[in-house]
C-alpha positions, -999 to 999 in steps of 0.1 A, spaced: 0 0 0 29 24 7 41 20 -29 10 39 -42 6 60 -10 41 68 4 26 94 26 6 68 45 25 66 78 5 39 96 10 2 99 -19 -23 98 -22 -23 136 -49 -13 161 -61 23 157 -47 27 122 -71 44 98 -81 24 67 -110 22 42 -133 -8 35 -122 -19 0 -151 -43 -6 -187 -36 -16 -203 -61 6 -185 -65 40 -191 -91 66 -201 -78 100 -187 -95 131 -221 -111 137 -219 -128 103 -245 -106 85 -234 -84 56 -234 -47 50 -227 -24 20 -197 -5 32 -176 3 1 -150 29 9 -163 34 45 -136 49 67 -126 25 94 -102 21 122 -85 -12 130 -97 -26 163 -80 -60 162 -56 -80 140 -61 -118 139 -50 -148 119 -13 -139 115 -21 -105 101 -46 -118 76 -79 -108 91 -89 -76 107 -117 -64 130 -124 -28 120 -150 -3 132 -167 21 107 -155 56 118 -171 85 99 -159 119 108 -182 145 124 -181 164 92 -193 134 72 -220 127 97 -232 163 94 -233 162 56 -250 128 55 -268 119 88 -278 85 75 -242 74 78 -247 75 115 -266 42 111 -234 25 101 -210 44 123 -195 22 150 -204 -10 131 -177 -37 134 -166 -56 103 -144 -86 97 -122 -79 67 -94 -99 50 -62 -81 42 -72 -78 6 -104 -59 16 -84 -31 33 -74 1 15 -54 30 27 -76 59 38 -77 74 3 -100 104 11 -79 114 41 -47 112 21 -61 131 -9 -74 159 13 -40 161 30 -23 163 -4 -46 190 -16 -39 211 15 -2 209 7 -5 221 -28 6 257 -34 -23 280 -39 -24 298 -73 -32 335 -71 
């Protein structure tokens, strides 16, 4: 992941910010949820760093813009390593803030 996003400075460990990279994710109770690109934080790493328990973690700004996201916020998912993405929206926003402003 760091090859494409060298400015991502987190490891795949608890509290790291990631995004759900699968359309239909499995919740920890075994049911499924559409959670594509949902921002998440890693809660637990299991199965020799192959499976992750993550919690959907929308920002206050996102929740204000789309209150229905609050229905998913805090939901825990079980994701395989291939279903994790770097937090693309967070990194893109940081890159945009670093760009020089044209006058």
